[in-house]
N, C-alpha and C positions, 0 to 999 in steps of 0.2 A: 202387272203391266210389263211389257217387254222393254228392253233397253233402247229400242229404236227412238222413242220420243226424246231421249237424251243424247242422241247422236248429233254432234255439231259439225260433222265433216262438211267442208266447203264453206263454212261461215267464218267471219272475222270478228274478233272481240277486241275492243279497246278498253283496257282496264286501267283506271287511274289509281295512284297509290299502290302500285303493283310490287313494290319492295316490302321489306319488313324491317322494323327497327330492332337492332340487336339480333341475337340468335333466336331460332324458332320460327313460328308461323304466325304472321299477321293476317288479317282478313284479306287484304289485296293479294298477297303472295299466294295464299291458299286458293283463292278464287281463280287467279291467273293459271296456276298449275292445273286445277281441276278442269277448267274449260279446255285447256290444251289436251289433257288426257282424254277428253270426250271428243276430240277431233278438230276443235277450233284452232285457227291461226290466231295468236294473241299478240297484240301490240301493247306493251306495258309502258306506263308513264309514271315517273316519280321524280322528286327533287334529288334523291340520293342515288347516284349512279352505281355505287358499290352494292346497294341493296338490290337494284335491278339486275346487276350481274349475278348476284346470289340466286335470284329467281331463275334466270337463264341457265345457270349451272345445274339446277335441279332437272330441268327439261333436257339438257344435254346428257346428263347421266342416264336419263330414261330413254334416250335415243330419239327424242322428238324435238331437237333443237331447231329443225326447219319450221316448226310451228310458232317460233318466238322471234320477236324483234322488240327493241326498246329504245326509249329516248328520254333524256332528262327534260322535265317540263315543270314550270311554275304554273300551277293550275289557277292561280289568282291573277295571272297576266293574260289578258285576252289575246294579244298578239302571239304569245308563246303557245297558247292552246290552239289557235287557228293553224299555226305552223305544224304543230304536232299531229293534228287531224289530217292535214294535207300529207304529212309524211307517212301516216298509216295507210292512206289511200294509195299513195305512190308505191308503197311496199307490197300491199296485199290486194289492192284493187277495189275494195269496198269496206263497209263497216256494217255488220249485222247486229252486233251486241255492244252496248255501252254499259260499263259498270262504273258508277260514280262512288268511289270509295275514299276520297280524300276527306280528312276531318281530324278533330282532336279537341279536347275540352280544356278549359281553364276555369278555375274557381272564381267566384265573385258575385255579389248582388249588385243592383243598380247604384248603390252608394259606394261600395268598396271597389268596383271595377272601373278603371279609368276609360275614357272614351276611345282611346287608341286600341286598347285590348278588346273592348266591345266590338269595334269595327273589324278587327282582325279575326275575331271568332265568327262573325257573320260571313266574312269573305272566305275563310277556310272551310266552313261547313256548309255554306249555301251558295255563295257566288261561284265556287268551283263547279258545282253541278250545273248552274245556269250557263256558265261559259262552255262547258263540255257539250251541253245540249244545243246551245246556240250554233255551234259549228258542226256537230255531228248530225243533227236533224235534217239539214239540207241534203246531206249525203244519203241518208235513209229514205227521204221522200223521193229523191231521184231514182233510187233503186226500185221503189214501188212503181213508179211511172214506167220504168223500163222493163222490169222483170216480174212485177206482180207481188213482190215481197218487200215489206218495209223493214222492221227491226224490233228489237226489244231493248229497253233501257231499264236497268236495275240500280236504284239508289240505295246506299247503305245509311240508314238512319240510326236511331238510338231510342231506348225507352226513356232516356233523359228528356226527350221532346214530347213525352206523353204524361206530363205532370208527375213523373216519378223521379224523385231525388234520391239517388242511390246513397244509402248510408247517411241521409240527411244533408248531403253535400250540395250546396247551391252553386250552380254554374249557369247564371242567367243568360249569358250570351250563347252558350252551347245549346241550352234548352230551347231558346227562341229560334236558333238557326235550324235545329233538327226538327222542330215542329213545322217550321217553314218549309223544310225539305219535303215533308209529307204533302203539304198543300201544293207545293210546286209540282210534285210528281203527279198528283191527281189532275191538276189543271192542264199540265202538259199532255197527259194521257188523253184527255177529252179533246184537246185542240188538234191532236194528230191521229185520232182513232181511225178516221176514214182513209188515212194513208197507210194503214196496215202496221202502225207502230204501237206497241204496248209499253206502258210505263208503270212500274211498281216499285215498292220500297220494302227492303228487308229491315226489320227493326230489332237489332240485337239487344239483349239484356246485359248482365254482368258477364263479361267474357275474360278468359284467361289467355291473354296474348302477351308478347314481349313488352308491350306498353305498360303493363302492370308494374314491372320492376323498373323499366326505363324512365317512366314519367310519373305514374300515380304515386308510388312510394315517396318520391321526392316532393311532389306537390302537397301531399298530406303531412309531410314531416314525420313519417312513421319511422320509429327506431327499430321496429321488429317487422321486417317484411313478411316473414313466415306467418306471423300472427294476423297481419292485414289480409294475406291471401286466404288463411283459414276462415277469417270472419266473412270474407266475400263469398267463399264456398257456402258457408252456413246460412247466408242471407237468401239463398235460392231455394224455393220449395223442393226442387229435385235433389237438393243437397250438394250440388256442385255447380261451379261456373261452366258455361259452355266454352267452346274454343273456336279457332278460326275455321275449322272444317264444318262446324255447324252453320256458320254464316255462308261459307262457300257452297255448301249443298243447297241452301235456300236460294242463293243466287243462280246456281245452275238450273234449278227447277223453274224459276221465273224467266230465265233466259231461253228455256227450251220449248219445244213444241208441246210438251206435257202441260204447259201453262198457256196454251194457245187461246183460251177463252177467258183469260184473267188479265185485267188491266185496271188502272186507277185504284189500286188497293194496297194494303200492307200485309206483310207476313211477319208476325212477331215471333222471335226466336229467343225466348228468355227463361225457359225452365219454369214458367208459371209465375214469375215475379209480379207482373202487372195485374194479373187476376187475383193475386193473394194480398195486394197492398192494402193497408188499413184504409177504411173509409170508402 
């Protein structure tokens, strides 16, 4: 296949969670940079302004800073999301691609997890995508009416929402929200398919991103981070965790014309974990 289907020149991508926690490459940062490298103008959203600046610095170093703009946004706040979408349209004139990348897990089952944390997990992992779609979809449908092209929405899910508990760790709120994200994506896809809008979900498995050291080691109370990382590598049939670029490449595909006949489905990026799980 030629590179043409992956040419995003003239398109505008709104990427949520476009920064990265700590050093290295998180899913949102890698996706934002990859879309820009393929020609898209990218409007990045994140709570962490310094993280957004780091993403912008990468594109500046590559000589494509003109393809980047950013704004701090609390994706759980509808008014903030609406303002951010309006700012993207004001800056770039349209929105062709939406990547819903905000999320994060917290451990707990229905007994041990308090109600506040449960709701926070639903809001962070599912409501954020709902709010982004709520305000981006009218922009996309108006573009279809005017120009005959709608858009592509890519949600970032998790195998944690597919009855797979990584390492036996129960995260009931996260699992419920990520499972809901898949159903939300399918439902939204069918609701807007006639407006030329495609909606799909990337479902990553065990990934090696800065969040492993930043949050997971602390949550699990692991004294030996290197051992935890080695165990996570060993848990994957391919023998290694994936990384942010594996997620970004999947998002690029689903956002591009190469996936023009694909909607209301999921692309699992997990090195074989879900296929190899017991039972």
